[in-house]
ZANUDREN-250753 format. One record per residue (C-alpha): x, y, z; residue number from 1; residue in three letters. Coordinates in steps of 0.001 Angstrom, whole numbers, always signed. Layout:
BEGIN
u->X&v->Y&w->Z&num->NUM&residu->ALA
...
END
This chain:
BEGIN
u->+223202&v->-126903&w->+50875&num->1&residu->MET
u->+222797&v->-130217&w->+49108&num->2&residu->SER
u->+225504&v->-132650&w->+50169&num->3&residu->PHE
u->+225787&v->-133229&w->+46180&num->4&residu->THR
u->+227943&v->-129930&w->+46254&num->5&residu->SER
u->+230205&v->-131181&w->+48737&num->6&residu->TYR
u->+233908&v->-131238&w->+47399&num->7&residu->ARG
u->+237120&v->-132764&w->+48967&num->8&residu->PHE
u->+240182&v->-130876&w->+48434&num->9&residu->ASP
u->+242447&v->-132744&w->+45890&num->10&residu->ARG
u->+245565&v->-130703&w->+46353&num->11&residu->LYS
u->+245937&v->-131631&w->+50048&num->12&residu->VAL
u->+247892&v->-134640&w->+50541&num->13&residu->ASP
u->+247644&v->-135304&w->+46658&num->14&residu->ALA
u->+250730&v->-137360&w->+46707&num->15&residu->ASP
u->+249644&v->-139858&w->+49374&num->16&residu->PHE
u->+246859&v->-141557&w->+47367&num->17&residu->TYR
u->+248869&v->-141394&w->+44096&num->18&residu->LYS
u->+251777&v->-143236&w->+45896&num->19&residu->THR
u->+249397&v->-145584&w->+47606&num->20&residu->LEU
u->+247619&v->-146608&w->+44387&num->21&residu->ARG
u->+250775&v->-147199&w->+42580&num->22&residu->GLY
u->+252175&v->-149337&w->+45544&num->23&residu->ARG
u->+249179&v->-151438&w->+45724&num->24&residu->VAL
u->+248980&v->-151818&w->+41841&num->25&residu->SER
u->+252531&v->-153041&w->+41798&num->26&residu->SER
u->+251701&v->-155461&w->+44580&num->27&residu->TYR
u->+249289&v->-157350&w->+42301&num->28&residu->PHE
u->+251264&v->-156862&w->+39186&num->29&residu->THR
u->+254594&v->-158150&w->+40705&num->30&residu->GLU
u->+252934&v->-161024&w->+42401&num->31&residu->ASN
u->+250970&v->-161849&w->+39164&num->32&residu->ASN
u->+247649&v->-161714&w->+41223&num->33&residu->ILE
u->+244306&v->-160595&w->+40217&num->34&residu->SER
u->+242447&v->-158121&w->+42261&num->35&residu->ARG
u->+239480&v->-160338&w->+42036&num->36&residu->HIS
u->+238169&v->-163489&w->+43885&num->37&residu->ALA
u->+240556&v->-166559&w->+44104&num->38&residu->ASN
u->+239854&v->-170160&w->+44712&num->39&residu->ALA
u->+239560&v->-169761&w->+48536&num->40&residu->SER
u->+236868&v->-167274&w->+47902&num->41&residu->MET
u->+234808&v->-169561&w->+45520&num->42&residu->VAL
u->+234904&v->-172108&w->+48209&num->43&residu->ILE
u->+233861&v->-169473&w->+50656&num->44&residu->LYS
u->+231019&v->-168578&w->+48416&num->45&residu->THR
u->+229767&v->-172300&w->+48212&num->46&residu->ILE
u->+229995&v->-172638&w->+51966&num->47&residu->VAL
u->+228032&v->-169556&w->+52802&num->48&residu->LEU
u->+225399&v->-169895&w->+50380&num->49&residu->ILE
u->+225022&v->-173551&w->+51572&num->50&residu->SER
u->+224720&v->-172128&w->+54987&num->51&residu->MET
u->+221681&v->-170255&w->+54029&num->52&residu->TYR
u->+219832&v->-172442&w->+51432&num->53&residu->PHE
u->+220404&v->-175920&w->+52836&num->54&residu->VAL
u->+218676&v->-175312&w->+56349&num->55&residu->PRO
u->+215856&v->-173839&w->+54346&num->56&residu->TYR
u->+215457&v->-177031&w->+52336&num->57&residu->ILE
u->+215469&v->-179141&w->+55416&num->58&residu->PHE
u->+212842&v->-176971&w->+56932&num->59&residu->LEU
u->+210593&v->-176861&w->+53959&num->60&residu->LEU
u->+210893&v->-180564&w->+53546&num->61&residu->ALA
u->+209420&v->-180887&w->+57153&num->62&residu->GLY
u->+212293&v->-183151&w->+58312&num->63&residu->THR
u->+212950&v->-181048&w->+61424&num->64&residu->VAL
u->+209915&v->-180337&w->+63826&num->65&residu->THR
u->+211315&v->-180201&w->+67318&num->66&residu->SER
u->+211471&v->-176760&w->+68584&num->67&residu->THR
u->+215014&v->-176295&w->+69293&num->68&residu->LEU
u->+216538&v->-177790&w->+66240&num->69&residu->PRO
u->+213674&v->-176144&w->+64216&num->70&residu->PHE
u->+214932&v->-172540&w->+65412&num->71&residu->LEU
u->+218706&v->-173718&w->+65135&num->72&residu->GLY
u->+218157&v->-173896&w->+61557&num->73&residu->LEU
u->+216767&v->-170599&w->+61257&num->74&residu->TRP
u->+219774&v->-169331&w->+63290&num->75&residu->LEU
u->+222108&v->-170956&w->+60827&num->76&residu->ILE
u->+220216&v->-169369&w->+57861&num->77&residu->MET
u->+220803&v->-166100&w->+59870&num->78&residu->GLY
u->+224430&v->-166488&w->+60099&num->79&residu->LEU
u->+224733&v->-167500&w->+56500&num->80&residu->GLY
u->+222560&v->-164751&w->+55474&num->81&residu->ALA
u->+224894&v->-162362&w->+57186&num->82&residu->ALA
u->+227974&v->-163992&w->+55860&num->83&residu->GLY
u->+226743&v->-163705&w->+52317&num->84&residu->ILE
u->+226124&v->-159933&w->+52800&num->85&residu->GLY
u->+229478&v->-159521&w->+54176&num->86&residu->PHE
u->+231679&v->-161635&w->+51965&num->87&residu->SER
u->+229731&v->-162338&w->+48691&num->88&residu->ILE
u->+227168&v->-159596&w->+47892&num->89&residu->MET
u->+229386&v->-156990&w->+49257&num->90&residu->HIS
u->+232146&v->-157668&w->+46960&num->91&residu->ASP
u->+230077&v->-158408&w->+43987&num->92&residu->ALA
u->+228177&v->-154949&w->+44305&num->93&residu->ASN
u->+231599&v->-153183&w->+44314&num->94&residu->HIS
u->+232479&v->-155157&w->+41150&num->95&residu->GLU
u->+235283&v->-156713&w->+43182&num->96&residu->ALA
u->+234330&v->-160196&w->+43024&num->97&residu->TYR
u->+234793&v->-160936&w->+39266&num->98&residu->SER
u->+235930&v->-159144&w->+36106&num->99&residu->LYS
u->+232774&v->-160451&w->+34633&num->100&residu->ASN
u->+229894&v->-157877&w->+35319&num->101&residu->LYS
u->+227363&v->-160687&w->+34948&num->102&residu->TYR
u->+228910&v->-162787&w->+37700&num->103&residu->VAL
u->+228973&v->-159564&w->+39785&num->104&residu->ASN
u->+225388&v->-158826&w->+38876&num->105&residu->MET
u->+224175&v->-162391&w->+39843&num->106&residu->ALA
u->+226089&v->-162551&w->+43196&num->107&residu->LEU
u->+225129&v->-159112&w->+43991&num->108&residu->GLY
u->+221509&v->-159901&w->+43464&num->109&residu->ASN
u->+221854&v->-162515&w->+46212&num->110&residu->LEU
u->+220810&v->-159537&w->+48489&num->111&residu->MET
u->+217447&v->-159716&w->+46989&num->112&residu->ASN
u->+217052&v->-163298&w->+48354&num->113&residu->PHE
u->+218055&v->-161997&w->+51760&num->114&residu->LEU
u->+215003&v->-159722&w->+51787&num->115&residu->GLY
u->+216962&v->-156454&w->+51153&num->116&residu->ALA
u->+217139&v->-154568&w->+47770&num->117&residu->ASN
u->+220441&v->-154620&w->+46078&num->118&residu->SER
u->+219657&v->-151498&w->+43958&num->119&residu->SER
u->+218930&v->-149365&w->+47334&num->120&residu->ILE
u->+222025&v->-150943&w->+48717&num->121&residu->TRP
u->+224164&v->-149678&w->+45914&num->122&residu->LYS
u->+222846&v->-146238&w->+46338&num->123&residu->LEU
u->+223224&v->-145944&w->+50100&num->124&residu->GLN
u->+226462&v->-147953&w->+50542&num->125&residu->HIS
u->+228467&v->-147208&w->+47185&num->126&residu->ASN
u->+227118&v->-143768&w->+46417&num->127&residu->VAL
u->+226665&v->-142158&w->+49699&num->128&residu->LEU
u->+228578&v->-144058&w->+52518&num->129&residu->HIS
u->+231665&v->-144415&w->+50391&num->130&residu->HIS
u->+231674&v->-140817&w->+49128&num->131&residu->SER
u->+230754&v->-138963&w->+52232&num->132&residu->PHE
u->+231703&v->-141327&w->+55141&num->133&residu->THR
u->+230761&v->-140002&w->+58701&num->134&residu->ASN
u->+229426&v->-136758&w->+57166&num->135&residu->ILE
u->+226176&v->-135861&w->+58929&num->136&residu->GLU
u->+223282&v->-135614&w->+56553&num->137&residu->GLY
u->+225056&v->-137416&w->+53737&num->138&residu->ALA
u->+226206&v->-140861&w->+54846&num->139&residu->ASP
u->+223206&v->-142819&w->+55315&num->140&residu->GLY
u->+224902&v->-145139&w->+57727&num->141&residu->ASP
u->+225117&v->-142648&w->+60379&num->142&residu->ILE
u->+221581&v->-140950&w->+59600&num->143&residu->ASN
u->+220006&v->-143128&w->+62506&num->144&residu->SER
u->+216481&v->-142894&w->+63805&num->145&residu->PRO
u->+215976&v->-140009&w->+66285&num->146&residu->GLU
u->+216432&v->-142219&w->+69335&num->147&residu->PHE
u->+220000&v->-143087&w->+68129&num->148&residu->LEU
u->+222822&v->-140414&w->+67961&num->149&residu->ARG
u->+225644&v->-141809&w->+65675&num->150&residu->PHE
u->+227233&v->-138180&w->+64979&num->151&residu->SER
u->+228247&v->-135333&w->+67276&num->152&residu->PRO
u->+226538&v->-132996&w->+64769&num->153&residu->HIS
u->+223066&v->-134297&w->+65532&num->154&residu->ARG
u->+220797&v->-132796&w->+68238&num->155&residu->PRO
u->+221314&v->-134393&w->+71611&num->156&residu->LEU
u->+218152&v->-135645&w->+73335&num->157&residu->LYS
u->+217554&v->-136806&w->+76866&num->158&residu->PRO
u->+216978&v->-140350&w->+75456&num->159&residu->ILE
u->+220501&v->-140504&w->+73947&num->160&residu->HIS
u->+221881&v->-140807&w->+77668&num->161&residu->ARG
u->+220828&v->-144456&w->+77616&num->162&residu->TYR
u->+221732&v->-145506&w->+73933&num->163&residu->GLN
u->+224810&v->-147391&w->+75238&num->164&residu->TYR
u->+222401&v->-149642&w->+76893&num->165&residu->ILE
u->+219451&v->-149988&w->+74389&num->166&residu->TYR
u->+221434&v->-149516&w->+71119&num->167&residu->ALA
u->+222386&v->-153290&w->+71142&num->168&residu->TRP
u->+218902&v->-154504&w->+71399&num->169&residu->PHE
u->+217739&v->-152235&w->+68555&num->170&residu->LEU
u->+220638&v->-153124&w->+66049&num->171&residu->TYR
u->+219019&v->-156597&w->+65582&num->172&residu->GLY
u->+215760&v->-154868&w->+64183&num->173&residu->PHE
u->+217746&v->-153270&w->+61273&num->174&residu->MET
u->+217218&v->-155822&w->+58691&num->175&residu->ILE
u->+213830&v->-156753&w->+59491&num->176&residu->ILE
u->+212735&v->-152959&w->+59146&num->177&residu->LEU
u->+214741&v->-152687&w->+55883&num->178&residu->LYS
u->+212941&v->-155906&w->+54590&num->179&residu->VAL
u->+209436&v->-154575&w->+55593&num->180&residu->LEU
u->+209832&v->-150780&w->+55092&num->181&residu->TYR
u->+213048&v->-149028&w->+54792&num->182&residu->THR
u->+213860&v->-150031&w->+51071&num->183&residu->ASP
u->+210678&v->-148108&w->+50072&num->184&residu->PHE
u->+211382&v->-145164&w->+52236&num->185&residu->LYS
u->+215008&v->-144798&w->+50961&num->186&residu->GLN
u->+213663&v->-145008&w->+47452&num->187&residu->ALA
u->+211371&v->-142001&w->+48099&num->188&residu->PHE
u->+214213&v->-140204&w->+49911&num->189&residu->HIS
u->+216853&v->-140803&w->+46992&num->190&residu->TYR
u->+214070&v->-139287&w->+44629&num->191&residu->ARG
u->+213654&v->-136285&w->+46766&num->192&residu->ASP
u->+217412&v->-135509&w->+46973&num->193&residu->ILE
u->+217648&v->-136239&w->+43338&num->194&residu->GLU
u->+220069&v->-139217&w->+43278&num->195&residu->ILE
u->+217125&v->-140868&w->+41293&num->196&residu->ILE
u->+216615&v->-138165&w->+38734&num->197&residu->LYS
u->+213646&v->-139066&w->+36635&num->198&residu->THR
u->+210136&v->-140275&w->+37204&num->199&residu->ARG
u->+210893&v->-143285&w->+35016&num->200&residu->LYS
u->+213996&v->-144301&w->+36860&num->201&residu->GLU
u->+212105&v->-143858&w->+40147&num->202&residu->PHE
u->+209072&v->-146027&w->+39011&num->203&residu->ASN
u->+211282&v->-148712&w->+37778&num->204&residu->LYS
u->+213038&v->-148913&w->+41052&num->205&residu->LEU
u->+210039&v->-149055&w->+43054&num->206&residu->VAL
u->+208514&v->-151846&w->+40826&num->207&residu->MET
u->+211893&v->-153715&w->+41055&num->208&residu->LYS
u->+211749&v->-153455&w->+45004&num->209&residu->ILE
u->+208182&v->-154681&w->+45030&num->210&residu->SER
u->+208692&v->-157517&w->+42726&num->211&residu->LEU
u->+211961&v->-158984&w->+44681&num->212&residu->TRP
u->+209743&v->-158488&w->+47935&num->213&residu->LYS
u->+207220&v->-160754&w->+46469&num->214&residu->ALA
u->+209603&v->-163345&w->+45545&num->215&residu->VAL
u->+211287&v->-163009&w->+48912&num->216&residu->TYR
u->+208216&v->-163362&w->+51058&num->217&residu->PHE
u->+206776&v->-165954&w->+48964&num->218&residu->GLY
u->+209852&v->-168251&w->+49402&num->219&residu->LEU
u->+210834&v->-167576&w->+52854&num->220&residu->PHE
u->+207290&v->-166562&w->+54409&num->221&residu->PHE
u->+204448&v->-167982&w->+52413&num->222&residu->VAL
u->+206007&v->-171481&w->+51566&num->223&residu->LEU
u->+206965&v->-172297&w->+55116&num->224&residu->PRO
u->+203318&v->-171761&w->+56303&num->225&residu->PHE
u->+202399&v->-174115&w->+53605&num->226&residu->ILE
u->+204948&v->-176950&w->+53801&num->227&residu->PHE
u->+206531&v->-176644&w->+57438&num->228&residu->MET
u->+204394&v->-178981&w->+59698&num->229&residu->PRO
u->+204791&v->-176953&w->+62899&num->230&residu->VAL
u->+203048&v->-174148&w->+64709&num->231&residu->SER
u->+202611&v->-170924&w->+62724&num->232&residu->PRO
u->+203923&v->-169085&w->+65660&num->233&residu->TRP
u->+207059&v->-171157&w->+65768&num->234&residu->LEU
u->+207608&v->-170340&w->+61943&num->235&residu->ILE
u->+207034&v->-166563&w->+62995&num->236&residu->LEU
u->+209649&v->-166828&w->+65667&num->237&residu->LEU
u->+212107&v->-168694&w->+63301&num->238&residu->GLY
u->+211463&v->-165990&w->+60551&num->239&residu->PHE
u->+212172&v->-163092&w->+63207&num->240&residu->PHE
u->+215221&v->-164931&w->+64609&num->241&residu->LEU
u->+216980&v->-165174&w->+61276&num->242&residu->MET
u->+216516&v->-161560&w->+60524&num->243&residu->HIS
u->+217515&v->-160502&w->+64088&num->244&residu->TYR
u->+220621&v->-162341&w->+63740&num->245&residu->VAL
u->+221540&v->-160706&w->+60453&num->246&residu->VAL
u->+220542&v->-157161&w->+61715&num->247&residu->GLY
u->+222848&v->-157678&w->+64840&num->248&residu->MET
u->+225941&v->-159008&w->+62919&num->249&residu->CYS
u->+225635&v->-156374&w->+60228&num->250&residu->MET
u->+225060&v->-153507&w->+62641&num->251&residu->ALA
u->+228060&v->-154330&w->+65002&num->252&residu->VAL
u->+230625&v->-154952&w->+62211&num->253&residu->ILE
u->+229609&v->-151636&w->+60174&num->254&residu->PHE
u->+229248&v->-149523&w->+63432&num->255&residu->GLN
u->+232559&v->-150626&w->+65001&num->256&residu->ALA
u->+234335&v->-149494&w->+61767&num->257&residu->ALA
u->+233096&v->-145866&w->+61831&num->258&residu->HIS
u->+231329&v->-144854&w->+65092&num->259&residu->VAL
u->+234254&v->-144945&w->+67323&num->260&residu->MET
u->+236110&v->-142640&w->+69491&num->261&residu->PRO
u->+239177&v->-142867&w->+67264&num->262&residu->GLU
u->+237262&v->-141757&w->+64193&num->263&residu->THR
u->+236343&v->-138245&w->+63166&num->264&residu->SER
u->+233187&v->-136557&w->+61917&num->265&residu->PHE
u->+234324&v->-133836&w->+59564&num->266&residu->PRO
u->+232008&v->-131264&w->+58401&num->267&residu->ALA
u->+231959&v->-129327&w->+55317&num->268&residu->PRO
u->+232369&v->-125427&w->+55177&num->269&residu->THR
u->+229356&v->-123320&w->+54340&num->270&residu->THR
u->+230504&v->-123474&w->+50765&num->271&residu->THR
u->+230602&v->-127291&w->+50833&num->272&residu->GLY
u->+234318&v->-127599&w->+50906&num->273&residu->LYS
u->+236044&v->-130334&w->+52856&num->274&residu->MET
u->+239407&v->-129709&w->+54360&num->275&residu->ASP
u->+241015&v->-133061&w->+53352&num->276&residu->SER
u->+241133&v->-134987&w->+50164&num->277&residu->ASN
u->+238852&v->-137996&w->+49790&num->278&residu->TRP
u->+241568&v->-140641&w->+50604&num->279&residu->ALA
u->+242600&v->-139034&w->+53946&num->280&residu->VAL
u->+239086&v->-138385&w->+54817&num->281&residu->HIS
u->+238636&v->-142302&w->+54694&num->282&residu->GLN
u->+241594&v->-142844&w->+56794&num->283&residu->LEU
u->+240271&v->-140151&w->+59254&num->284&residu->MET
u->+236672&v->-141715&w->+59509&num->285&residu->THR
u->+237535&v->-145513&w->+59356&num->286&residu->THR
u->+239114&v->-147997&w->+61844&num->287&residu->THR
u->+240281&v->-151582&w->+61391&num->288&residu->ASN
u->+239881&v->-154093&w->+64242&num->289&residu->PHE
u->+241148&v->-157634&w->+64992&num->290&residu->ALA
u->+243590&v->-157855&w->+62116&num->291&residu->PRO
u->+245014&v->-160943&w->+63325&num->292&residu->ASN
u->+241587&v->-162845&w->+63819&num->293&residu->ASN
u->+241453&v->-164866&w->+60570&num->294&residu->ARG
u->+238063&v->-166662&w->+61515&num->295&residu->LEU
u->+236284&v->-163431&w->+62121&num->296&residu->LEU
u->+238046&v->-161892&w->+58932&num->297&residu->SER
u->+236840&v->-164914&w->+56968&num->298&residu->TRP
u->+233236&v->-164744&w->+58170&num->299&residu->TYR
u->+232745&v->-160967&w->+57864&num->300&residu->VAL
u->+234552&v->-160728&w->+54379&num->301&residu->GLY
u->+237530&v->-158761&w->+55442&num->302&residu->GLY
u->+235511&v->-155983&w->+56698&num->303&residu->LEU
u->+237623&v->-155754&w->+59852&num->304&residu->ASN
u->+240079&v->-154153&w->+57419&num->305&residu->PHE
u->+237533&v->-151347&w->+56704&num->306&residu->GLN
u->+240332&v->-149066&w->+55940&num->307&residu->VAL
u->+241471&v->-150848&w->+53066&num->308&residu->GLU
u->+237840&v->-151486&w->+51899&num->309&residu->HIS
u->+237259&v->-147831&w->+51803&num->310&residu->HIS
u->+240348&v->-146904&w->+49879&num->311&residu->LEU
u->+240164&v->-149954&w->+47527&num->312&residu->PHE
u->+236436&v->-150912&w->+47242&num->313&residu->PRO
u->+236958&v->-152608&w->+43826&num->314&residu->ASN
u->+239461&v->-155030&w->+45194&num->315&residu->VAL
u->+238163&v->-158358&w->+46486&num->316&residu->CYS
u->+238486&v->-158729&w->+50342&num->317&residu->HIS
u->+240627&v->-161586&w->+50254&num->318&residu->VAL
u->+243543&v->-159384&w->+49523&num->319&residu->HIS
u->+242954&v->-156925&w->+52382&num->320&residu->TYR
u->+245215&v->-158404&w->+54766&num->321&residu->ARG
u->+248278&v->-158242&w->+52468&num->322&residu->LYS
u->+247606&v->-154741&w->+51247&num->323&residu->ILE
u->+246933&v->-153533&w->+54710&num->324&residu->SER
u->+250808&v->-153545&w->+55344&num->325&residu->LYS
u->+251139&v->-151304&w->+52405&num->326&residu->ILE
u->+248575&v->-149016&w->+53542&num->327&residu->VAL
u->+249584&v->-148749&w->+57074&num->328&residu->GLU
u->+253210&v->-148186&w->+55948&num->329&residu->ALA
u->+252418&v->-145463&w->+53476&num->330&residu->THR
u->+250152&v->-143800&w->+55787&num->331&residu->ALA
u->+252856&v->-143625&w->+58474&num->332&residu->LYS
u->+255297&v->-142278&w->+55989&num->333&residu->GLU
u->+253120&v->-139437&w->+55001&num->334&residu->TYR
u->+252122&v->-138794&w->+58776&num->335&residu->GLY
u->+248411&v->-139738&w->+58209&num->336&residu->ILE
u->+246461&v->-141511&w->+60766&num->337&residu->PRO
u->+245710&v->-145211&w->+60509&num->338&residu->TYR
u->+243311&v->-146418&w->+63087&num->339&residu->HIS
u->+243261&v->-149949&w->+64211&num->340&residu->THR
u->+242093&v->-151931&w->+67164&num->341&residu->ILE
u->+243829&v->-155245&w->+68323&num->342&residu->GLY
u->+241066&v->-157313&w->+69321&num->343&residu->ARG
u->+237269&v->-157683&w->+68326&num->344&residu->PHE
u->+235943&v->-157534&w->+71890&num->345&residu->ARG
u->+238115&v->-154167&w->+72280&num->346&residu->GLU
u->+236506&v->-152755&w->+69234&num->347&residu->ALA
u->+232935&v->-153475&w->+70805&num->348&residu->ILE
u->+233891&v->-151935&w->+74027&num->349&residu->ALA
u->+235218&v->-148750&w->+72089&num->350&residu->GLU
u->+231936&v->-148633&w->+70101&num->351&residu->HIS
u->+230000&v->-148874&w->+73426&num->352&residu->ALA
u->+232198&v->-145949&w->+74804&num->353&residu->LYS
u->+231461&v->-143985&w->+71726&num->354&residu->MET
u->+227640&v->-144576&w->+72328&num->355&residu->LEU
u->+228075&v->-143397&w->+75840&num->356&residu->TYR
u->+230052&v->-140286&w->+74924&num->357&residu->MET
u->+227599&v->-139301&w->+71979&num->358&residu->LEU
u->+224688&v->-139691&w->+74495&num->359&residu->GLY
u->+226318&v->-137287&w->+77167&num->360&residu->HIS
u->+228096&v->-134780&w->+75211&num->361&residu->GLU
u->+226643&v->-131903&w->+73063&num->362&residu->LYS
u->+229826&v->-131407&w->+71073&num->363&residu->LYS
u->+232881&v->-133860&w->+70529&num->364&residu->LEU
u->+235927&v->-133104&w->+68595&num->365&residu->ALA
u->+235246&v->-133484&w->+64877&num->366&residu->ALA
END
């Protein structure tokens, strides 16, 4: 059965989401606040974009040639790129950054300057991940390579016994693979499962991916070899380091929100029916972490409030902390689980625990 035929039960706990949406809407109305970006978000945007492009300018100008400072600038670029992905591109591609669609489009396209394709990201993240969170075969975020097991519904293999050790090393390769290969692979996959419905749409997407890749590699790979007065091997190392940092940051934050002992992995019936409604499904499959860590929250674009993001993806992340109190109180009122972990290091430990469990148990509670 195709996952496109999966259906959530709108009648179960229907009042919960209706009440919650009303309360969150009232919060913005009563406080005369826009659900989009505010001044602090604009400042953050400038800071993060600068973290990515200013070191690049210094590198291209040839002003830094010593090995450690040279690699340090690539490292800063990686941190800036991850921050752009978390905070700017993410909100913009959910149309949460601005009410102006052209602003969202421009900022969303920043992802193309990070090496990954924004059109593919929207299909994987907006369409599949947010619709079918933690559902095996539908949620692309848990459809991992064969040597990783992120769902209890996937076949257990002997190598998975050690994934709690080697997964951390592999996480860093996530973005470099996406830059080089995965975007194209996903385009073909989305055509095969008919998310992309026509040949014309598919050809246009592949052309768009190819052109943006050419721009990206021209700027961040070819130009450095032309203008940076250092060893080609040092440039290759810096390029790899930047992508490895981005991959590690992205993987840890997103996996710590969903692949956790506290979250569930519901499966549809043979007819494609899910036992819960969509909103409750998001609460069952998602966890927050480090809600009081303001620095972390600033850097990761509020994605430590992943529950709020999944319930209200069209709200800019600068508002998550405030509306989280509304979400938690309403969930408690209706007897619906609201998962949260106090500290970031505890969330990392819990994710490691889940990797171990998934590597040793054939079946876990779904």
